[in-house]
C-alpha positions in Angstrom: -0.1 -0.1 0.1 1.4 3.4 -0.7 0.7 6.5 1.6 -0.8 9.5 0.3 0.8 12.6 1.4 -1.6 15.4 2.3 -2.2 18.1 -0.2 0.0 21.3 -0.1 -3.1 23.7 0.0 -4.1 22.0 3.3 -0.7 22.2 5.2 -0.8 25.7 4.2 -4.0 26.4 5.4 -2.9 24.8 9.2 0.0 26.9 8.9 -1.9 29.9 8.3 -4.4 29.1 11.2 -0.9 28.4 13.8 0.1 31.5 12.7 -2.9 33.8 13.7 -3.3 31.9 16.9 0.1 32.8 18.0 -0.1 36.6 16.9 -3.6 36.6 18.8 -2.1 35.5 21.6 1.3 37.3 21.2 0.2 40.7 20.4 -2.3 41.5 23.2 0.8 40.1 25.6 3.0 42.7 24.0 0.8 45.4 24.0 0.2 45.0 27.8 3.9 45.2 28.5 3.9 48.7 27.9 4.4 51.4 30.4 1.5 53.2 31.6 1.4 56.3 33.3 0.2 55.9 37.0 -0.1 59.5 38.6 1.6 62.6 38.0 2.4 65.6 40.4 0.8 68.0 39.9 -2.2 66.1 39.2 -4.1 66.0 36.1 -6.5 68.7 35.7 -6.1 69.9 39.5 -5.5 73.2 41.1 -2.7 74.1 43.2 -2.1 77.7 45.0 1.6 76.2 45.7 4.2 77.2 43.3 5.6 73.8 42.0 9.1 73.1 41.6 9.0 70.1 39.5 7.2 67.3 37.6 6.9 64.3 38.6 5.5 61.2 36.7 5.2 57.8 37.8 4.6 54.8 35.6 3.4 51.5 36.4 7.3 49.7 35.6 10.4 51.0 35.1 11.3 53.8 32.2 14.5 53.5 30.4 17.0 56.5 30.8 17.2 57.2 26.9 14.8 59.2 24.4 12.5 60.6 27.1 11.3 64.0 27.6 8.7 66.6 29.3 7.7 69.9 28.1 6.1 72.3 30.4 4.3 75.6 29.2 2.9 78.5 31.3 -0.4 80.0 30.4 1.4 82.6 27.9 3.1 79.5 26.3 6.5 80.0 27.6 8.4 77.0 28.4 9.2 76.8 32.2 11.4 73.4 32.0 14.6 74.3 34.2 17.3 71.8 34.6 18.1 67.9 34.3 15.4 65.4 34.0 15.8 62.6 36.7 15.1 59.0 36.0 14.5 56.9 38.8 13.0 53.3 38.1 9.4 54.4 37.1 9.5 57.8 38.4 10.7 60.6 36.1 10.8 64.1 37.5 11.5 67.4 35.6 12.5 70.6 37.4 10.5 73.5 36.5 10.9 77.5 36.8 8.1 79.4 38.8 5.9 80.7 36.4 2.4 83.3 36.7 -0.8 82.0 37.7 -2.8 80.2 35.5 -3.1 76.9 33.4 0.2 74.9 32.6 0.4 72.0 29.8 2.5 69.3 30.5 3.5 67.3 27.2 5.7 64.1 28.0 7.2 61.4 26.2 8.7 58.3 27.9 10.5 54.9 26.7 9.1 52.0 28.4 11.1 49.2 29.6 10.7 47.2 26.5 11.9 49.7 24.2 8.6 51.1 23.3 7.9 55.1 23.2 4.6 56.2 24.9 3.1 59.9 25.4 0.6 61.8 26.6 -0.2 65.2 27.9 -2.0 66.9 30.9 -2.7 70.2 32.5 -3.1 71.8 35.7 -4.2 75.0 37.2 -1.8 77.2 39.4 -3.7 79.8 41.3 -2.4 83.2 42.9 -1.0 82.8 46.0 -1.2 85.3 48.8 2.5 86.8 48.6 4.5 87.3 52.0 4.9 91.4 50.9 1.5 91.6 51.1 1.0 90.1 54.8 4.2 92.1 56.2 2.4 95.4 54.9 -0.8 94.6 56.5 1.0 93.7 60.1 3.2 96.5 59.8 0.0 98.7 59.2 -1.8 97.0 62.4 1.2 97.2 64.5 1.6 101.4 63.7 -1.6 102.1 64.3 -1.5 100.5 67.6 1.6 102.2 68.5 0.0 105.1 67.5 -3.0 104.6 69.5 -1.0 104.0 72.7 1.2 107.3 72.0 -2.0 109.0 71.9 -2.9 107.2 75.1 0.3 108.3 76.7 -0.2 111.9 76.1 -3.9 111.9 77.3 -2.6 110.6 80.6 0.7 112.7 80.8 -1.5 115.8 80.1 -4.1 114.6 82.7 -1.2 114.4 85.1 0.0 117.7 84.3 -3.5 119.6 84.8 -3.9 117.8 88.2 -0.3 119.2 89.5 -1.2 122.5 88.5 -4.5 122.5 90.1 -2.7 120.9 92.9 -0.1 123.7 93.0 -2.6 126.5 92.8 -4.8 125.0 95.8 -1.6 124.6 97.7 -0.9 128.5 97.8 -4.4 129.9 98.7 -3.8 129.0 102.2 -0.6 130.5 102.5 -2.1 133.8 100.8 -5.0 133.6 103.7 -2.4 133.5 106.7 -0.3 135.9 105.3 -3.6 138.2 105.4 -4.7 137.3 108.6 -0.7 138.2 110.1 -1.2 141.7 108.1 -4.8 142.3 109.7 -3.6 141.2 113.2 -0.4 143.3 113.0 -2.7 146.4 112.0 -5.1 146.0 115.0 -2.4 145.6 117.2 -1.2 149.0 116.0 -4.2 150.7 116.1 -4.9 149.4 120.2 -1.2 150.5 121.2 -1.7 154.0 119.4 -5.5 154.5 121.2 -3.7 153.9 124.4 -0.8 156.0 123.9 -3.0 158.8 123.9 
């Protein structure tokens, strides 16, 4: 008996089915291996009144230290990235300079552990904080008002004491004048009596 070989078309079909199955399971696995952004500081769409000095991105796996870029622009569209980016495992940090209040846009691109580049963009809002100078001016004005009020009260007290001293001085001289008047009057009376006796 002679054995019959499978037709070539059948073998080709089996190979295609096998290749399709391999790709079906392999491709999603490769896609799932890409890094993903887990969190950011400042947060996406968040609002802060504290001026940030850096942008921090945290991913679900380590990031390669090549081909990475983080661009940060202020409300006027001016780049504010200031300093060298630092990659520490899954955490990427980009120092920035301070800027005006408003909406900031962060655009990032990093290379994941499997060599695939990933990118994204988010925004955050910087509110205008109360400056230290304004607080100092308010405190200084309050202190000055308090000092002026204290000085006025002290002046009023001193004026009152001076007035009392003057009144006390005037009152103490009255008995002296009365006493002198009595002595003068007594002297006159004695003088008159002696003259009458002499006659």
